[in-house]
N, C-alpha and C positions, 0 to 999 in steps of 0.2 A: 903215404907211399905214391898216390897219386900225383902230387906235386913234384916228388923227386923223379918220377918217371917222366912227367912233361919237360922238365929240366934237361933230362937225359937226350931227349929227342930235339933239342935246340931251341925251345921256346925260352924267352928271356924270363928272369927271375922276377922283374918287375911286372910283366904281364900275368905271370901265374898267380903273384901275390895279389893284385887287383883283382882277378878272376876269382879267387877264394876268399877274398876279404880278410887277408892276414899280412901281417907286416914282414918285412925282409928279415929281420932278425930271427922271427918265429921260423921261417922257411929254413934259414941256415942252421937253427937249433934242430929242426926235424932232420936235416940232411946230416948233421954230425951224429946224430942219434941213430936214424935209420938207414943211412947210406949204405948201400952195398947188401942190404937184406932183401930177401924175398918176403912175399906177403905172410906164408906159413912162419918164417922165422920171427916176424913181428907178433903174430898171434902167439906163438910159443912163449915170447918174452913177455907179453902182457900177461898172460895166464900165469907164468911164473911170478911176476911182480904182484899180482892179485894173491897168490898163494903166500908169498912172502909177507904180505900186508896182514894176512890172517894170523900167521905165526908171530908176528910182532904184537898183535893184539892179545893173542893169548899170553905171551910172556908179559906184557905190562898188567895184565889182570892177576896172574899168578903172583907178581911180584908187589902188587898192591895188597893182595890177601897175605901174603907172607908178612909184609911189613906190619899189617894190621894186626896179625896174630901174635908178632914179637912184641908189638907195643900193649897189648892185652895181658901178656904173660908176665911183662915187666912191671905192670900194675898190680897183678896179683902178688908177686913176690914183694 
């Protein structure tokens, strides 16, 4: 967010990238992802991404268990 705010104030992208130690493509990726957002919006988005990651992990674990049980039942029959 700080890099995008600096660019909005008129500082060149090259200078911002050199100062922050990032590449220009990284800056433009950030701008595409976070441009127009406020800090609170970014925090909410990161929280939601973390929650989604937890749900994906739960689904993967349940899918694994389900397949293991199906394989066990098939071997029993």
